[in-house]
C-alpha positions, 0 to 999 in steps of 0.5 A: 815801130820803136823796136825796128828804129832802135834795131836800125840805129844799132845796125847803122852804128855797128856797120859804121864802126866796122866800115873800113874793116874789110876782112871782118865786115861780112862776119859783122853783118852775119852777126847783126842778122842773128841779132835781128832774128833774136830781137823777135823772141820777146814778141814770140814771133817764130823764125819760120814765119819770117822765112819768106822775108829772110829769103827775100832779103838774102837774095835781094842784098846778096845779088846787090852786093855782088853787083856792087863789088863787081861795079867797084872793081870795074869802075870804082865808087861810081861803078859800085853805085851803078852796080848797086842801083841796077842790082837793086832793081833786078834783085827786087823782082827776083827776090819777090818771086822767091819770097812769094813762093816761100810764103805760098809754101807756108800757107799750103802747109797750113803753118801759122803765118804770123806776118806782121809789120815787125816780123816783115821788117825785121825778117827782111833786115836779117835776110839783107844783112845775111845775104850781103854778109855772106857775099862780103865774106866770100869777096874777102876770102877771094881777095886774100 
């Protein structure tokens, strides 16, 4: 629990520091995603076992970020909030399908699936940061 809260604090602080740097925030989020995954190493949790959570996070926040960016372009801050809220509701369901499928594949291949509170939380965080990071990188490139 302390590991996850510490990681959340670091992610929040770094995100806050780069919040106005629209050209690099996507890259920062991708780097934070990698930091999340590296934080699993001391606990001997294999990346393969958190793949379902990473998939969930990438789809969940990737689509949410697209909806928020589109909402912001259409209606400013209110549009971003509405896009984010609606996007989150939709993407939780969609991402859950892919997370479940990925978890079933791990079990069917008889891969040791060591999903714990820590691995699930960190895997979802890493996936969310990665998905949003990729969308923000693409949005910055499109705007350039």
